[in-house]
N, C-alpha and C positions, 0 to 999 in steps of 0.2 A: 669875387662873387661867390657866394656860398653855393655849394653843389646841392641840388635838390635831393631830398631823401629818396633812396632807391625803393621802388615798390617791392613788397613782399611777393616773391614769385612762387612761394611754397603752395602747392595745390592742396585744397581741402581733402581730408580723408574721404575715401569712397564710401557712400552710405551702405549700410548693411542691406544685402539683397533680401527682398521679401520672401523669395523662395527658400532661402536658407533658414529664415526664422520659422516658416511654415513646416519645414522638415523637422526642425528641432522640437516644435510644439507637438507634431504628430508622434515623434519618437517618445516624448515624455508621456503623452496620453496613452500610448500603447503599453509602455512599461508600467504605468500606474494601473491600468486595467489588468495586465498580466499578474501583477502582485496581488490584486484584490480578487481575482477570479478563483474558481475552484478547480481542483484536479478531477476531471470527469472521465479519465481513461481507465478507471477501474473496470475490469472485464466482467460482463455478465455471463456470457456463454462460456468463457474460460473458467469462471467460478463454478458453473454447473458441472463442467467436466472434472474439475478438481473434486467436487462432491461425489461424483460417480466413482472415481478412482479411490477415494477414501472409504466408501462403503465396501468396495471390492477388497481393499486392504484389511478392513475390519473383519470381513468374512474369512479371509485367508489366515489372518493372525489368530482368530478364534479357534481355528482347526489345528493349530500347532501344538505339539505335545510339550515342547520345551519353551520356556519363557524367552530365552535368548533368540530363538527363531522368530517368535512373535514380534520382538523388538526390532529385529532385522527387517521384517516386513514393513514396519512403520517407518524405519529409516529410509528404505527405498521409496516409500510413498511420499515422504517429505521432500526428497530430491525431485521426484517426478512432479509433484504439485508445484514446487517452486519454478520448475522449467515451464510448466503449462501456464502458470500465472504470468510469468515474465514475457513469454511469447505472445499470449493473448493481450496483455497490456500494450506491448509494442505495436501489435497489429491494430488495436483499437485507436491508439494515439495517432498512428499513421493515417488511418481513415478520417479521424476527426481533425487532423491538422494541428494536433497539440503535441509539442515536443516533450519527450521524457526528461529533457534538461531545462524545462521552463521553471519559472519561480514557483508556481503551485505544485509542480511535480516534486521539486526539491523539498518544499515544506512538508509534503505528504511523506516522502521517504525519510526525512530527518525526524519526523514524529513517529513514524511506523517502526523504525529500526531499534531505538533503545529498549522498549519493552520486550521485543523479540529477542534481542541479544541477551538481555538479562535473564529471560526465561531459558534460553539455551544454556547459559552458564549454570543455572540452578539444576537443569536436567542432567548436565554432565556431572555435577556434584552428587546428585541422587544415584547416578550410575556408579560412580566411584565407591560410594558407601553402601551399595546394595539395596537401596530403597526403590526397587524397580516399579512397584505398584503405585507409587506416588507420581510417577513420571507423566502419566496420561492427564490427570487433573492439572498439573503444572503447565503442560503443553497447551491445554485448552484455555486456561486463564491467561497465560502470557500472550498467546496469539490474539485472544479477545481484546486485551489491553492495547496491543499494537494496532489492531484494526480500529478501535475506538479513538485512539490518539491520532492516527493518520487520517481517520475519517473527519476530523475537525476541519480539514482543508479539502474535503471532497463533498459529494452529494449527501443529503441528510440521511439516507438509508444506511450508509456505511457505519456511522457510529452506533446506530441501533443494532446492526448485526454484531458489532463488537461486544456490546453489553449482553446480547443473547449468548455469545460464547462464554463470557464471564459467568453468567448465571448457570449454564450447564456445567462449567468447570467447578463451581461451588457445590453443585449437586453431586458431581462425581466424587468430591472429597467426602461427602456424607454417606454415599452408598458403599456397599461391600466392594472389595477390590475386584471381584469377578465381573463387575459391570464395566470395567475399563474399556474394553473394545466396543461395547455398546454405546458408551458415552462419546467415544471418539467418532463412531459412525453418526451419532446424533448431531454432533457439533461440526466436525470437518466434512461430514457427508451431507446430512440433511440441511443444515443451515446454509451451506454453500449452494446447494441446489435451489432452495427457496429464495434466498436473497439474490442469487445469480439470475434467476428468472425475473425478479422484480427489476433489477438493474438493466437487464437486456430489454425489457419491455418499455421502461420509462426513460432510459438514458442511452438508447441507441446501441445495443449490443454490449 
């Protein structure tokens, strides 16, 4: 007598849990929105403070007898402005709940850095070969290019500020070299204050 075929005792695979699919979908949506969103942690009040220190630096540098002392003043101001901007950006991102390591922040940084680094290299070259009076326009133009490029991943007013820097830098090249400190005050000082106030009012500090 033939033995009956044994029944397949293999249990069917467990269906995918609905909660797991929902979590995956939410994660995908969140990552997509993060990639497409703008970096809004550009500090307004911090920018205004950077403008105030730049105007003070321009005043102090203009009173120096020796050019090397004036350049030293601006070097100190550059370090101070960088620290102010970084601290203000960190504070604003913390309040807004936007990480400085998010996708929009990385895009902003990666677009902001190359023009600034290139400008720094050119400034060092000018320093080496003694073209000190050309350093101010180069600083203004390169910073403006960095702001305009980084601003492509931020709020609309940021690229506008960058192009204003570039315009003032171009004007600084056309004016006599004695206007260097004035142009630095007009750009790093006045523009930071004006656009910082706009950012603080429209985009929450």
